[in-house]
C-alpha positions in Angstrom: 0.0 0.0 0.0 1.4 3.4 -0.9 1.6 6.3 1.6 -1.3 8.0 0.0 -3.9 5.2 0.4 -6.6 5.5 3.0 -5.8 3.4 6.1 -7.9 0.3 6.5 -8.4 -0.9 10.1 -7.3 -4.4 10.9 -8.9 -6.6 13.5 -7.6 -9.5 15.6 -9.6 -12.5 16.7 -10.3 -13.7 20.2 -11.9 -16.9 21.3 -15.7 -16.9 21.8 -16.3 -19.3 24.8 -19.9 -19.8 23.8 -19.3 -21.0 20.2 -15.6 -22.0 20.4 -15.0 -19.9 17.3 -12.8 -16.9 16.9 -14.6 -13.6 17.3 -13.2 -10.3 16.0 -11.5 -8.3 18.8 -13.1 -4.8 19.1 -11.0 -1.9 17.9 -9.3 0.2 20.6 -11.2 3.3 19.4 -14.3 3.7 17.2 -15.7 7.1 16.4 -19.0 7.5 14.5 -20.0 10.9 13.2 -18.4 12.7 16.2 -19.4 16.3 16.6 -18.6 19.0 19.1 -19.9 22.6 19.2 -18.9 25.4 21.6 -20.8 28.6 22.2 -18.8 31.8 22.6 -21.3 34.6 23.3 -23.9 34.3 20.6 -21.5 32.6 18.2 -21.3 28.8 17.8 -17.9 27.3 17.1 -18.1 23.9 15.3 -14.9 22.3 16.5 -15.7 18.8 15.2 -18.2 18.3 12.3 -18.7 14.6 11.9 -15.6 12.5 12.5 -15.6 8.8 11.9 -12.4 6.8 12.7 -11.3 3.4 13.8 -7.9 2.9 15.6 -6.9 -0.6 16.5 -4.6 -2.0 19.2 -0.9 -1.3 18.7 -1.4 1.4 16.1 1.0 4.3 16.1 -1.0 7.3 14.8 -0.1 11.0 14.3 -2.9 13.6 14.3 -2.0 16.8 12.4 -3.8 19.9 11.2 -3.5 23.7 11.3 -4.7 25.8 14.3 -8.4 25.6 14.7 -8.6 22.2 12.9 -10.0 20.4 15.9 -6.9 18.6 17.1 -7.2 19.6 20.7 -10.9 19.0 20.9 -10.4 15.5 19.4 -7.6 14.8 21.9 -9.7 15.9 24.8 -12.5 13.5 23.7 -10.2 10.6 23.0 -8.6 11.1 26.5 -12.1 11.2 28.2 -11.4 14.8 29.3 -14.6 15.8 27.5 -17.6 14.2 25.8 -18.8 14.7 22.3 -21.9 16.8 21.5 -23.1 14.2 19.1 -22.1 10.8 17.6 -20.6 7.8 19.4 -17.2 7.1 20.9 -16.5 3.5 21.8 -13.3 2.7 23.8 -12.4 -1.0 23.9 -15.9 -1.8 22.7 -17.7 0.3 25.4 -19.7 3.4 24.6 -18.2 6.3 26.6 -20.0 9.1 24.7 -22.5 9.9 27.5 -21.0 8.7 30.7 -20.8 10.7 34.0 -17.9 12.8 35.0 -16.9 10.3 37.7 -17.0 7.5 35.1 -14.8 9.5 32.8 -12.3 10.1 35.6 -12.2 6.4 36.3 -11.7 5.5 32.6 -8.9 8.1 32.3 -7.1 6.7 35.3 -7.4 3.1 34.2 -7.0 3.2 30.4 -5.3 6.4 29.3 -1.8 7.8 29.8 -1.1 11.4 28.9 2.2 13.1 27.8 2.2 16.9 27.5 4.5 19.4 25.8 5.1 21.2 29.1 5.7 17.9 31.1 3.3 18.9 33.9 5.6 17.7 36.7 5.4 18.7 40.4 8.5 20.9 40.8 9.2 20.0 44.4 8.7 16.2 44.0 11.4 13.7 42.9 11.0 11.8 39.7 9.9 8.8 41.7 7.2 10.8 43.5 6.0 12.3 40.2 5.6 8.9 38.7 3.8 7.6 41.7 1.2 10.3 41.6 -1.4 8.4 39.5 -1.1 5.4 41.7 -1.8 7.5 44.8 -5.2 8.4 43.3 -5.7 4.9 42.2 -5.0 3.4 45.7 -2.2 1.0 44.6 -0.3 -0.5 47.5 2.8 -1.2 45.3 3.2 2.2 43.9 6.9 2.6 44.7 7.8 -0.6 42.9 5.6 0.2 40.0 7.0 3.7 39.6 10.5 2.3 39.9 9.8 -0.1 37.1 8.3 2.6 34.9 11.4 4.9 35.4 13.7 2.0 34.5 11.6 1.4 31.4 12.4 4.9 30.1 16.0 4.8 31.1 16.0 6.8 34.3 17.0 4.3 36.9 19.8 6.6 38.1 17.6 9.7 38.3 14.8 8.6 40.6 15.7 10.9 43.4 16.2 14.0 41.2 13.7 16.9 41.1 12.6 18.4 37.8 15.0 21.4 38.1 17.9 18.9 38.4 16.9 17.2 35.1 17.3 18.1 31.4 14.3 18.7 29.2 14.6 15.3 27.7 14.9 13.6 31.1 11.8 15.6 32.4 9.8 14.3 29.4 11.0 10.8 30.2 9.6 11.2 33.7 6.3 12.3 32.2 6.3 9.3 29.9 7.0 7.0 32.9 4.1 8.6 34.8 1.8 8.0 31.8 2.9 4.4 31.6 2.8 3.5 35.3 -0.7 2.1 35.2 -0.2 0.2 32.0 -2.7 2.2 30.0 -4.5 0.9 26.9 -3.7 4.1 25.0 -0.8 6.6 25.3 -1.9 10.1 24.2 1.0 12.5 23.5 0.3 16.2 22.8 3.2 17.9 21.1 5.7 15.7 23.1 8.8 17.2 21.4 7.5 20.8 21.3 9.8 22.1 24.1 12.8 20.0 23.1 15.8 20.6 20.7 16.0 18.4 17.6 18.4 15.8 19.0 16.5 15.4 22.3 13.2 15.3 20.4 14.6 12.4 18.3 15.6 10.6 21.5 12.0 10.9 22.9 10.5 9.7 19.6 12.9 6.8 19.6 11.5 5.9 23.0 7.9 6.1 21.6 9.1 3.8 18.8 10.3 1.2 21.3 7.1 1.4 23.3 5.1 0.9 20.2 7.3 -2.1 19.2 6.5 -3.6 22.7 2.8 -3.4 21.9 1.7 0.1 23.1 -1.1 1.9 21.2 0.1 5.5 20.7 -1.6 8.6 19.4 0.6 11.7 18.9 -0.8 15.2 18.2 1.9 17.1 16.4 2.5 19.9 13.9 6.0 18.6 13.2 6.4 16.6 9.9 9.5 14.9 11.3 7.4 13.5 14.2 4.6 12.4 12.0 7.0 10.6 9.7 7.9 8.2 12.4 4.3 7.1 12.8 2.6 4.3 10.9 -0.5 6.3 10.1 -1.2 10.0 9.7 -4.6 11.6 10.2 -5.0 15.2 9.1 -7.8 17.4 10.3 -9.1 20.6 8.8 -12.1 22.7 10.0 -13.3 19.9 12.3 -13.3 17.0 9.7 -10.9 14.4 8.6 -9.1 15.8 5.5 -7.0 12.7 5.0 -6.1 9.4 6.7 -3.1 7.7 5.2 -0.7 4.8 6.0 3.0 5.7 6.1 5.0 2.7 4.9 8.2 4.7 5.1 7.9 5.1 8.9 10.4 2.3 9.7 12.9 3.7 7.3 12.6 7.2 8.8 13.3 5.7 12.3 16.4 3.9 11.0 17.8 7.2 9.6 17.0 9.1 12.8 
């Protein structure tokens, strides 16, 4: 398939205990005619105007588009920070379009890991304490060990006791990634993860995402950087609240090798 062809979702099979036959595994994300409208004074802003998408497990997807295209609104809905105005959002086969705020919070904590451009770390807490934070809210009794394992996974075993001001920008982003991974989320959502980093450090962070994807992690990256999108297997471009294009990127592996 050439890089300009529309991406076709793939499905895996799981055993159906009732019939003994293989049943298709539900996609990680299904969006059907998703809409979102905001009211600013007397004006209505149509942020999303009917988006339909399927993202399967272990996909590595970039979401691109100019300012005002709907990227942030889509990311907020995918991350269960907001609900759509219309349409359906199914996450792991469950409709989360109209659930309560408490249910959204639970889903975020259990299934979604966030990585932000500005890291969003507690300045007075060590790397280990920052990574433990989601586990405190989740009530885990093994949070120190889980946080330690997550920091080792991102290559920061020797920086656990350091505070953010004692770390480089790349190291701070690795702490943020470890925090996002500590509860083993179904989806990793990254919003401009290299935006505050120099080119070399940004490449190191994207190489880390590459390795996480190779290990089975589903990753969605919102970016305006073509170099970041080029590493992803699929690129979705938004414009004026709709999907302008949805293409597979067969050159992604070659780009990673060159980087």
